Phi, psi and omega in degrees: 000132180288127180293150179297152179282150173274131187243325183200158179292142174202139179240118187247354177229173168293163180245122356286152175286172185298322181287320176299320180302321179294317177298315181296324178294317177294321178299317180299323181285331190258332188254166185286166178291349183286348179301142188234306188302320181295343179289329181251341179234075190280074175223154171251124189273134176267313183195173180203149176217130177057240181262010185243142180233133177247132178269176186290348178264001179091006175281141181241132185236144165285131186263102175257027175244322176053046179061041184058040177089003183286321190268075186298327181258019183079185183280127169055053176301129188301323180293322179287320176302317181296318180295318179292319180297320178294317180293329182300329180268000185252303183190130190248313189239116190236014184049228175246028175289146176289141177217162176302319181295315181291320181299315180292317180297317179300316179298319180293321178302317179290323178296330182282352174287156170306146187305324183289348184254343192298318187281343183251003179254150174236166183247138171235128178270123184262188166298175194282000184244157175299322179300322178294325175297321177297315177302316181295320181296316179295316179299315179305311184290326177295317180292316184292325183263339185074010180252167188237344183277157178225140174255130176230185188230146177301134181089350182286152174226130183227002177132181188243003172282172190302308181291318180294322178293326181296330180261011177265137187283343183289108182296323182300326181286345183252340193293335182265002181252107184287157175056051178292167181296125183275177171084021179252133180241126182262135179237162181294143173256155186280067176264086193293331179294330176238066186309125183294344177246015171077020179266172175242166176304332181283330183258350181280113180257344176224147179292153183294350175293345177304321180301315179292317179304314183289326178295321180289328181278337188271119180291349180243022182285343184085359181250108177295158177301120188276165174286332184195158166242129180243134185208153169259134175294325172229116180291124184276283181299335179291351176122024177063047186259109177286136170297145173290155180300318180298319181300308187287323179292320178290327175298315178298318180296319181293317180292324178294317182297325182264003179068038181251122177300135177256119178262123173260116175278102179251028183300317181262328184275343185285176177064029171096000186303326183261002179106347166238162185302316172240146181295327184298337180299331182284351181255356179070032180238168175230115177283172176268330181222137175239130173256125182227142180199230178037270189276006187302323183276347179076358185213005177096005175281139188287131175198143180216137181222156163252141165242127186210160180296136182304332181298337179271357189280068183248022177287147168277159176306132180080012184293330174216106186241180179179129186304324187258024179282357179250046183285093185296330178295318178295322179296315180295316179295319181296319177296317178296321180296318178297320177301316180295317182298320178288311184298317186265007178052048185296325182296326175294323177296320179300315181294317180292314181290329177296317177296319178298315182296318178301314181295320179294317180292327177296331175296320175294316182300323181293343184251003180226122176288349180279345181276113180276325185197141167253129182206166177141181180221134179059229179258045173226082189241150184221154176234115180265131185247134178221163172289121184295340180272320184254340185079004181289151178302132179259068180292325179294319177294317179301318178295320180294320178293319178301315180294319179293323177297319178297317178296331179278339178118024179230131175264123173214166185243170176240164177193200178078194182288164178103156183283167170053048173105345175096167185256013183245126172277127184247128182244118181229065181291165176302151180291345180263009181304142181270165177301319182291317179297319181294317179298317179296318181298318180287328174297321176292324176295321177297322175300320178296320176298318179300325181284321192260333190254110181289349175271359183283130179279113185273000000 
């Protein structure tokens, strides 16, 4: 019997419902303390379609998390499901052997690059996670340059493995892990609301990238010429912070001038999340290395790749391997997802819905003194919450709004500065979200603000 379709969000029990509570209790007894999402989103999921998720108690939610940005086409897009199902009966696990599925996916990945980059870039298939891609990118640049230091940025997030964690700005994630990877230097990111050097837009006469430029030029800066600089065009976990255009263009110019490979971490921003296939395209720059993962398969199957300039291709055979780097199901799904994105003009929808989302969120901001900033690009939008009197991070309010939103029928995540999940509400709806779904989701979010924020003008 065909299951009924999910049509709209509805909450019919308390959250968590009784059946979800039983699942969560068993999970707590059986799984490690490292589990995170169920602590803030206490539901057990039964199924999902498109932008909707149904829990085991029959509650239906609009999904503005999308598997942390993984599900670019929403849950179980039929064209991607069909491609994966067909591949499942053909060939599933291929190591790094060439196959028709891998060959087509590789070609499409190169086609999605800006035209000026296609002929000089190659693809490397990593282990199945974005963090493994970051590890591979750093290793690649160290081998190619013969140097060992890496420059990263305050507020950046690149993963939880040893090397990826070392270039992540969150001190809390590293402080309990002894003997971390050395040789990483952190520089300011262009987070203008919290200027790293204490300036305001009125008093800032030079972009904070000046500090990095001068450190690279200064023989006494204490920073050796690095093997690589790694950066996000839009910081994801850091709170949805887009780099300013001046910052990223000058960073590219400085790294080019000094012969330093520039790694763009597009794990969360890639595959159309910001309205172009890669976020860096909106800045008019060309990186040397791109790390891509998350939404690559279009359906949540794990796959991670590097795309990089041939001049860096100095690896020996087997220099970076991984048993599951030949995930044929992910390759088939990823190719189908690119076909859908091209056919249905999904990137245009991202740009239109992104503008709509910004305007809707600005309506909430106009009614709440707790909203410090609305920011983001495309369908990667954030709301930062602070105490209007002190300016302190409002992590408790952010948690309360997140919980109220779930009770209203919307799943969203938090990030940014502050303890216990951060003070920034993060919205990552599917790239195929409709105008009506987006409008409904923000209306439910406004309902959550009315419930949780005593500064909200009702």
